[in-house]
C-alpha positions as CSV (number, residue, x, y, z in Angstrom):
1,M,94.6,121.8,71.4
2,S,95.9,118.4,71.1
3,S,97.2,116.0,74.0
4,S,101.0,116.6,73.5
5,S,100.8,120.5,73.3
6,I,99.1,120.2,76.6
7,L,102.3,119.6,78.1
8,S,104.4,120.9,76.2
9,P,108.3,121.6,77.9
10,S,107.7,125.3,77.0
11,N,105.8,126.3,80.6
12,T,108.0,127.5,83.1
13,E,108.3,126.5,86.8
14,G,105.3,126.3,88.6
15,G,103.3,127.9,85.4
16,S,100.4,126.1,83.9
17,S,99.1,128.8,81.5
18,I,98.7,126.6,78.7
19,V,96.5,124.4,80.5
20,P,92.6,125.1,79.5
21,A,91.3,126.8,82.8
22,L,88.6,124.4,84.3
23,P,84.6,125.4,84.7
24,L,83.6,127.8,87.5
25,H,81.5,125.0,89.0
26,N,84.6,122.4,89.0
27,R,87.0,124.6,90.6
28,V,84.2,125.4,93.3
29,V,83.6,122.1,94.1
30,I,87.2,121.2,94.3
31,W,88.8,123.9,96.4
32,N,85.3,123.7,98.5
33,A,86.1,119.6,99.4
34,L,90.2,120.7,99.8
35,G,89.0,123.7,102.4
36,A,86.4,121.2,104.1
37,I,88.8,118.4,104.4
38,T,91.4,120.9,105.7
39,A,89.0,122.7,108.2
40,L,87.8,119.2,109.2
41,S,91.4,118.0,110.3
42,W,92.3,121.3,112.1
43,L,89.2,120.8,114.0
44,Y,90.2,116.9,114.7
45,L,93.6,118.7,116.2
46,V,91.9,121.3,118.0
47,R,89.6,119.0,120.1
48,M,92.2,116.1,119.7
49,P,91.7,113.2,121.9
50,M,94.7,112.5,124.6
51,T,93.6,109.3,126.1
52,P,90.7,106.6,124.8
53,R,88.6,107.7,128.2
54,D,88.2,111.0,126.2
55,L,86.5,109.5,123.0
56,G,83.8,108.7,125.5
57,S,81.9,105.4,124.4
58,I,84.0,105.1,121.4
59,G,86.4,105.3,123.4
60,I,85.4,102.2,125.5
61,L,84.9,100.1,122.7
62,L,88.4,100.7,121.5
63,T,90.0,99.8,124.9
64,A,87.6,96.8,124.5
65,A,89.2,95.7,121.4
66,M,92.9,96.2,121.9
67,S,95.0,96.6,125.1
68,P,95.1,100.6,126.4
69,H,98.9,100.4,125.2
70,W,97.8,99.8,121.8
71,A,94.7,102.2,121.9
72,E,97.4,104.5,122.7
73,V,99.4,104.1,120.0
74,W,96.3,104.1,118.1
75,L,95.6,107.8,118.7
76,T,99.1,109.3,118.5
77,F,99.1,107.4,114.7
78,M,95.3,109.3,114.4
79,M,97.2,112.6,115.4
80,W,99.8,112.2,112.8
81,A,97.9,110.8,110.7
82,V,95.0,114.1,110.2
83,M,97.8,116.4,111.1
84,M,99.7,115.5,108.2
85,V,96.2,116.0,106.2
86,A,95.8,119.1,107.4
87,M,99.6,120.8,107.0
88,M,100.2,119.0,103.6
89,V,96.4,119.4,101.7
90,P,96.6,123.0,101.4
91,S,100.1,123.0,99.7
92,A,99.0,120.2,97.7
93,S,96.0,121.9,96.2
94,P,97.6,123.8,93.0
95,M,98.9,120.3,92.0
96,I,95.3,118.4,92.3
97,E,93.8,121.2,90.8
98,T,96.5,121.5,87.9
99,Y,95.6,117.6,87.5
100,A,91.9,118.5,87.3
101,R,92.9,120.8,84.1
102,I,95.4,118.5,82.6
103,A,92.9,115.3,82.8
104,R,89.5,117.1,81.4
105,A,91.7,118.6,78.5
106,R,93.4,115.3,77.4
107,S,90.2,113.3,77.6
108,G,87.5,114.2,79.7
109,A,88.6,111.9,82.4
110,S,86.1,111.4,85.0
111,A,85.8,113.2,88.2
112,Y,86.9,110.4,90.5
113,N,90.2,110.7,89.2
114,V,91.1,113.7,90.8
115,W,90.1,112.1,94.1
116,L,92.0,108.9,93.6
117,F,95.4,111.2,92.2
118,A,94.5,113.4,96.0
119,G,93.9,110.0,97.7
120,A,96.8,108.6,96.9
121,Y,98.8,111.7,98.1
122,V,97.3,111.7,101.2
123,V,98.1,107.5,101.4
124,V,102.2,108.4,101.5
125,W,101.7,110.5,104.2
126,T,99.7,108.4,106.0
127,L,102.6,105.7,105.6
128,F,104.5,108.7,107.0
129,S,102.9,109.0,110.3
130,T,103.0,105.5,110.5
131,A,106.6,106.4,111.1
132,A,106.5,108.9,112.7
133,T,104.1,107.2,115.7
134,A,107.0,104.7,115.8
135,G,110.2,107.7,116.1
136,Q,107.6,109.3,119.1
137,I,107.1,105.9,120.5
138,A,110.9,105.1,120.6
139,L,111.9,108.6,122.2
140,Q,108.9,108.1,124.8
141,R,110.5,104.9,125.9
142,G,114.0,106.2,125.5
143,A,112.9,109.0,128.1
144,L,114.0,111.5,125.7
145,I,110.8,113.3,125.1
146,T,108.7,115.4,127.7
147,S,105.2,115.4,129.0
148,G,104.8,118.1,126.3
149,F,106.2,116.2,123.8
150,V,109.2,118.1,123.1
151,T,112.6,116.3,123.1
152,T,115.4,117.2,125.2
153,P,117.7,119.9,124.0
154,L,120.4,117.5,122.8
155,V,118.1,115.4,120.8
156,S,116.6,118.7,120.0
157,G,119.6,120.4,118.5
158,I,120.6,117.2,116.8
159,I,117.0,116.8,115.4
160,L,117.1,120.4,114.2
161,A,121.0,120.4,113.0
162,T,120.5,118.1,110.4
163,A,116.8,119.4,109.3
164,G,118.9,122.8,108.3
165,L,121.1,120.3,106.6
166,Y,118.8,118.5,104.7
167,Q,117.1,121.8,102.9
168,L,120.6,122.5,101.8
169,T,120.9,118.9,100.0
170,P,120.6,118.1,96.4
171,L,117.6,115.5,97.0
172,K,115.8,118.5,99.3
173,Q,116.3,121.0,96.3
174,A,115.4,118.1,93.7
175,C,112.2,116.8,95.4
176,L,111.3,120.8,96.2
177,S,111.3,121.5,92.4
178,Q,109.2,118.6,92.0
179,C,106.7,120.2,94.0
180,R,107.1,123.4,93.0
181,S,106.6,122.8,89.5
182,P,102.8,120.8,88.2
183,I,103.5,121.2,84.9
184,G,106.9,119.8,85.4
185,F,105.9,116.7,87.5
186,F,103.2,116.0,85.0
187,M,105.4,116.6,81.6
188,T,107.3,113.5,82.9
189,E,104.9,111.6,85.0
190,W,101.6,111.5,83.3
191,R,99.4,108.4,83.3
192,D,95.9,108.0,81.7
193,G,92.8,106.7,83.4
194,A,92.6,105.8,87.2
195,A,95.5,103.5,87.9
196,G,97.4,106.2,86.5
197,A,95.8,109.1,88.6
198,F,96.5,106.5,92.1
199,K,100.1,106.0,90.4
200,M,100.8,110.0,90.0
201,G,99.8,110.6,93.5
202,L,101.9,108.2,94.8
203,K,104.6,109.5,93.1
204,H,104.0,113.1,94.1
205,G,103.6,112.6,97.5
206,A,106.5,110.4,97.6
207,F,108.2,113.8,96.2
208,C,106.5,115.8,98.8
209,V,107.7,113.5,101.6
210,G,111.7,113.7,100.3
211,C,110.8,117.5,100.5
212,C,109.3,118.0,103.6
213,W,109.9,115.1,105.8
214,M,112.4,116.7,108.2
215,L,110.3,119.2,108.5
216,M,107.7,117.5,109.8
217,A,110.4,115.7,112.4
218,L,111.4,119.8,113.5
219,L,107.9,118.7,115.6
220,F,109.8,117.2,118.5
221,V,111.7,120.3,118.6
222,L,109.1,122.7,119.1
223,G,106.0,120.3,120.5
224,V,104.4,117.6,118.9
225,M,101.4,118.9,119.9
226,N,102.0,122.8,119.7
227,L,99.0,124.0,117.2
228,L,100.7,127.6,116.5
229,W,103.8,125.3,115.5
230,V,102.4,122.9,113.7
231,A,100.3,126.4,111.4
232,A,103.9,127.9,111.2
233,I,105.4,124.7,110.0
234,S,102.4,124.2,107.3
235,V,103.0,128.2,106.2
236,F,106.1,127.4,105.8
237,V,105.8,124.6,103.6
238,L,103.0,126.6,101.4
239,L,105.7,129.2,101.2
240,E,108.4,126.8,99.7
241,K,106.1,125.9,97.0
242,V,104.3,128.5,95.9
243,T,106.3,131.3,96.3
244,P,108.7,132.6,93.4
245,Y,111.2,133.0,96.4
246,G,110.8,129.0,97.7
247,R,114.2,128.0,96.7
248,A,115.6,131.2,98.3
249,I,113.6,131.0,101.4
250,A,114.2,127.4,102.0
251,R,117.7,127.6,102.0
252,V,118.0,130.6,104.2
253,M,116.0,128.8,106.6
254,G,117.9,125.9,106.7
255,V,121.3,128.0,107.9
256,A,119.1,129.7,110.6
257,M,118.1,125.8,111.4
258,L,121.6,124.4,111.2
259,V,122.9,127.4,113.4
260,S,120.4,127.3,115.6
261,G,120.8,123.3,116.3
262,I,124.5,123.9,117.1
263,A,123.8,126.8,119.5
264,L,120.7,125.3,121.3
265,P,122.5,122.2,123.7
266,F,125.1,125.1,125.2
267,T,122.4,127.5,125.2
268,A,119.2,125.3,127.0
269,Q,118.1,125.7,130.3
270,Y,118.8,122.1,131.9
């Protein structure tokens, strides 16, 4: 099969039928590795250290290397960074496997390129985690977030309504389309080699952040450390990306969030 036919425009959204399947051992390695990364991330979240003291001897070294304030900032950043891996790697797994299939069919590329692609994707979400950390600290300093890491009803309503509106925007739909169609993404963005893998991972990560950033902001409404809601948003993101009804799900939930955001400040108990 020629290189050009591998990325033929005849593919439908989300389809990858013309891309040769990976050998079983390659699929086992990829899916086991992604599963292990996700599981370890969730394990960290379940046992998440709240203060440097919770880290024991590592915490002592951390506070010796920086002030208590910056040690807590670091732990907050780690919480967000690991949380993004736990939430987003499962929904990116079909894209990562599709990259591996295309790369192998086109040039027999090194398996390391698959992890460069996945690593670049994580880099983008790590940068997002920096912004989320700054946002959380700003909310804390403004006394707009409670000890349970939930924003005040008015701020929660604004975030919820904004997230609902964003779900209905063309930008959201454009980014979601790129996330839902691995073949469509690679048809327009393909680059060979290790550098190409990394650049495509960054590009896909950017589309994914564009698709989901306001959904992550909902954690300030539902509880940043509420793992039940973290899991629920993870499932919602997965449904948006991989099910045939992802677009409709995004729009319906957008309307529901918009209505809930408008009503919340008037119905919450102060």
